[in-house]
KEZA-541363 format. One record per atom (N, C-alpha, C): residue in one letter; x, y, z. Coordinates in pm, whole numbers, plus 50000, padded with zeros to 5 digits. Example, Ala and Ser with C-alpha at 12.3 -4.5 7.8 and 13.67 -1.06 7.14 Angstrom:
2
a513194943150780a512304955050780a513204967050780s512854977550708s513674989450714s512905000350787
END
This chain:
244
x526895026648467x525375020748481x525185029848625x524245036248624x523555046948713x522415038748805x522105043048934x520865032848996x520345045849072x519305050148985x518275061449017x517335052449105x517005059749223x516255058049328x515005069049307x513605063049277x512575073449297x511565069849390x511215084149456x510385084949523x508755085849423x507855077849447x506735075949353x505475083249423x504225090649362x503145091149417x502105089849298x500995080649308x500245075249214x498665072249260x497725079149185x496655071049182x496075060449135x495985051349225x496045036749216x494535032249120x493415043349097x491865038849049x492115033748912x492765039248829x492825032548682x494065023748675x494765019948744x495595003548730x495544994548820x496034983148731x495554968648772x496684965648858x496964974548972x498094973049086x499184976949018x500494973449136x501704982449070x502454970548972x502454957249012x503094947448922x502554945048781x503984947048696x503474944648527x502664930848544x501614935148441x500574919948419x500204924348232x500924918048204x500484910748051x499024917048036x499084929047898x497694930247854x496804940847970x497524945548103x496814952548195x497594965348216x496784975748259x497834986248258x498054986548404x499704990048427x500014988748561x500464999748618x501275001448739x502225016448754x503735010148705x503954997248728x505674993848674x505504991848513x504454985348451x504104987448295x504355001148229x503425010448319x503715022848283x505195030548276x505785026248411x506725033748410x507915027748271x508075016648307x509215009448200x508785012948074x507375015848036x507375016247889x507755030147873x507235041047946x507835056147924x509325058747954x509655052548079x511265052448076x511995053047961x511685035847908x512705029647817x512205039247678x510925043547574x510855053547546x511825064647528x511835074247655x512485084347689x513995082447671x514535072547705x516255071547713x516495063647588x515745057247545x516075051847383x516965040147461x516425028447527x517105019847595x516105006747707x516274996147716x515644986247797x515594989447954x514204997448031x514565002448145x513724990948223x514034985448339x513324979048446x513334983448608x511924987448640x511824994148735x511574980848849x512264985248951x512034975649088x511414985849191x510344978449228x508924986749314x509254980349440x509364989749591x509544987049717x508274976349744x507264976749710x505744972849723x504864971049597x504314957949600x503424954649520x501624959549549x501534971149541x500484974949582x499064966549494x498254964949520x496964959449472x496284969249355x495454965049274x494624972449190x493604980349299x494124996849228x493005001149308x494005011549437x494685003749489x495835006949623x496505019649504x496435034049641x496965044349581x498635046349648x499325054249678x500545060449695x500975075249724x501785077449824x502055088249856x503575086149874x504435075849911x505265075549899x506275062049847x505645053649725x506185041449696x507835045949614x508485037049673x509865037849620x510095026149506x510955032149440x511265023749318x512715024749281x513625015649198x514805024549119x515005014548991x515655017648905x515785014548783x517195018148791x518135010448655x519265017548611x519605019148473x520205030748454x520455032548311x521695038048279x522015037448152x523415041348099x523645055848047x522215060748052x522405073048018x522365086648114x522915093648057x523915107248121x522425117848158x521615112648284x520435122848324x521445132948436x520745144048416x521315155148558x520335154348647x521205148448763x520265141848848x519345153148938x519585167048918x519035177748972x517955178948903x517725177548768x516305180148656x515935159748636x516255154448689x516055140948677x514525137448694x513475143448818x512275140848869x511435151648734x512035161748698x511405167348578x511435161948479x512565160548406x512455149448289x511555140248296x511915131748374x510675118248388x509505122148374x509025129848432x507535136248465x507045140648358x507685145048243x507375150648134x506865142348048x507275125348072x506655118147987x505665107348081x505465112448216x504305102648278x502735107248282x502055098748256x500655101848274x500425111348396x499175115548410x498515123148502x498675115948637x498315103748645x498115096648781x499435090148829x500185091548750x501665085348854x502685096348790x503735102548903x504415110548908x505745107349021x506975114248945x507985111149072x507715122949103x508045122049297x507985132149349x509865133449402x510455126049393x512155128949392x512995116649331x514145122149319x514775113849231x516415111649306x517035104749290x518375104449365x519215089649323x520295096849309x521485085149263x522035077049350x521755065449376x521955054449504x523035046349466x523635039649555x525025029549535x524235016949455x525045009049407x524894997949298x523854991049372x524204989449497x523654978149551x522354977549608x521834990849601x520244989349668x519244987049586x518624980049635x517264976749539x516034979249606x515114986049567x514104991749643x513124980349722x513334969049683x512194961249799x513124947549876x514154948249836x515244938949930x515754947250045x515914958850004x516894966850103x515614978350204x514434973850171x513344976350283x513144978450389x513024981550492x513234977750652x511404975250675x510664987350648x509514989250665x508584994250547x507224993250553x506165000550507x505115001550564x504995013950569x503825024550627x502665020950520x501275019650569x500325022850488x499205028350572x498085035750529x497195043150554x495945038350489x494765036250594x493335034450513x492715045250579x492125050750481x490845059750535x489575057450547x488645062250593x486975056250613x486625070850642x485175072050608x484895084950619x483525081550631x482945086750743x481175084250781x480475093550692x479785089350588x479005099350498x477655088850454x476825093750464x475425087850427x474975089050291x476145098650222x475495098250058x476925095149995x476845091849899x477955088149793x478905097049730x479755097449723x480505110349680x481585105949575x481555112049450x482215109049329x483465114849404x484355123749442x485375129949488x485875121349565x485645119049700x486005115049818x485835098149838x485305094849695x485055077449706x486285073749627x487135078149549x488285077349517x489265071549591x489485077149705x490455077549821x490185073249957x488825071049964x488415064450125x487495057150102x486825044450217x486035038750220x484855047650275x483905047550218x482225056850291x481505046350328x481615050750497x480645041550547x479795051650578x478015044250578x476725048950631x476575049450753x477275045750826x477265044550979x478645050151083x478415050051225x479715053451249x480175042251344x481525039451371x482135033351433x482875040151573x483255029251652x483685030951759x485095025851734x485765039651759x487115037951712x487995036051844x487325034651973x488285032752127x488105014352089x487255009852058x487174992952060x487734994651932x488054997851825x488784994651668x490334991951744x491005002951831x492145000751878x492074993851983x491374986952059x491304978052159x491824965052061x490594963751986x491434950751885x492424951351821x492624961251823x494224962451710x495184961051783x495204962451887x496704963951988x497114944752017x496344940652011x496994924352027x497854918051872x497764928551734x497884922351630x499694931051615x500014941051701x501184947551700x502514936051732x503464933251718x504384926451745x504224915051615x505784906751645x505924896051559x504994879851577x504214879151461x503034866951495x503134860751341x502434850151319x501874841051205x500904849651192x500514858851029x499204863451005x498474856150932x498744844650870x497984835750821x497104837550795x496154841750912x494774846350942x494454851950859x494894861650841x494794879750792x495134874350604x495324866650562x495804864950405x494724858750352x494564864150181x493434861550117x494564852050034x493174843449978x493894834549912x494694838049769x495354830149728x495774835749565x497284841049566x497954836249674x499174842349654x500194830749720x501514828349674x502154818949752x503614830549814x503734825449934x504874832950008x505374819350100x506384819850122x507794811650173x506934810750365x506774824650378x506284826250528x505334831850584x504554830850651x503094839750696x503494848550725x504674844750863x505094855550987x505664869350972x504744877951009x505064890050960x505294898951143x506214912251110x506374921751273x505664933951222x504534933151294x503704948051308x504204959451365x505034969651341x505714977751446x504224990051484x503754991151416x502824999751470x501224993751374x499784998151476x498804991651435x497725007451479x497555019651470x497035030351498x495785032151451x494615036751513x493275038251488x492785050051543x492575062451453x492555077751487x491215080551422x490135093351501x489555096251443x489585112351422x489365117351283x489435134351285x487925136251219x487335141151342x485685145551250x485075130851268x484815135351101x483915123751074x484965112550971x486145117651021x487425104650921x488205095651020x488235083750973x488725077151080x490095071850995x490975068051057x492715069150977x493235057051025x493135043150968x494085034351001x495355031650958x496305034451040x497625035551006x498455020751049x499165014150963x499794998950974x501055001550944x502024994851019x503524999250979x504314984650978x504804973750913x505384962850938x506324959650840x507534950450898x508794946750809x508194945750633x506874937050592x506224930050512x504774926750517x503984923950406x502914922450413x502734910850359x501364902250409x500684891950319x499874895750200x499264889950115x498294896950028x496784901450101x496664910850060x495184920750123x495084920450293x496354915850323x496634916350499x496174928550560x496204938150459x495874951150517x494574956050569x493514953250400x492284956050407x492044947250472x492374931950485x491554920550593x491864925550719x492604933550776x492714941550899x491334950050967x491564959350817x490674967850835x489244967350831x489164954350753x487634953850771x487284944650919x488044935450912x487484931551084x487764939751196x488204951551190x488134961551277x487084974751235x486564974251101x485454980251071x484434973651163x484294959251159x483204949651184x483184952451377x484354953151466x484444956051551x484314969251570x484064981251497x483924995651557x482204995751530x481444986751455x479504989451455x479504979151533x480474970151593x479814958151742x478984950051670x479824942551547x479064935251480x480114916251505x481564924651578x482384917351614x482784921851737x483414914551845x484104917751959x485184917351960x486084927351989x487074930851982x488334919152002x488004912552107x488834895952130x489004888651983x488204888351890x487944880651802x489394880151729x489574891451686x491104893951643x491974885051648x492444884951851x493484881151908x493124865051899x491874860651896x491424850251862x492064841651724x491614849851654x492154844451515x493394844451489x494134852451534x495504859551506x496084843151583x495694837251705x495744825851769x496094813851692x494664812451642x494134801951603x494814798251469x495004808151368x495474806351238x494184807651147x492764808251204x491854806251146x490854819851091x490504822450960x490124832750890x488744835650962x488474851950993x487534854351043x485944852050971x484994845151009x484494840650892x483464855150848x483054856450689x482094867350653x483204879050673x484094878150677x485234891650671x485864894250561x485124899850471x485814903650293x487024913950326x488274916150246x488764922650250x487994938950198x488614950150282x487414964850274x488304965350122x487494972850073x487614981749923x489444987849925x489494983449801x491264993649774x491365004149768x490385013149732x490065023849747x490425035949835x490585031849962x490645033750127x491845035950125x492895024450067x494225026150083x495335032950061x496575038350102x497555046150076x498625035950118x499995035950009x501245034350081x501855049150106x502065047550231x502605063950258x503415065550247x504805054850287x506095055950272x506735042250326x508545044650235x508945027850283x510395034550388x510365026350453x511855031650565x512735020650527x514155029250497x515305021450511x516605022050581
END
């Protein structure tokens, strides 16, 4: 039995997230169906992160086990031949049997893209949150800094997911501008349900001066969710990489 590690890239627009769901198109479901057909055996794919519906990935990591003699030098090309256009394998390697894409991960890094643009964009709108106004990135960064470190992030969790603990360690949270594009990069040892998108929405509210920068630290400390802050749209979020 061989254990194969995959680095995946996908456009999440037409997927109902990564995790398999009956009757819905998901990344895991697509991979398992295509690989099982190709290899002639049942394949179970394990992903490092359960990205939500509409969320993209440049560096999602997954693994699966197979008894088939795939040439590892051509494995990515062979697997890609059976995959649809919106999900592809960027790298494939054989790893130790103990490797588990989710359990072995030390951190995951997501990037959220905002574009200050007055008009809708059929292209950019698939991969960014288009803002019809400008935001103050310095104020956003000031609001973000208290969130770095080990904290209880229950105030930044959406309802609908059970978890043993809401404590997470954020290793970096950076807001950067390049022209009319603002990118928010966050790395942590794990994330709560829609945690990144709630943080982004709160930072955008700070950036347009609807919320004081101190409000995020206060919410973190109290454990109380910020009022009227809905998660930012999924289209702007991308899983950049998983670190081991």
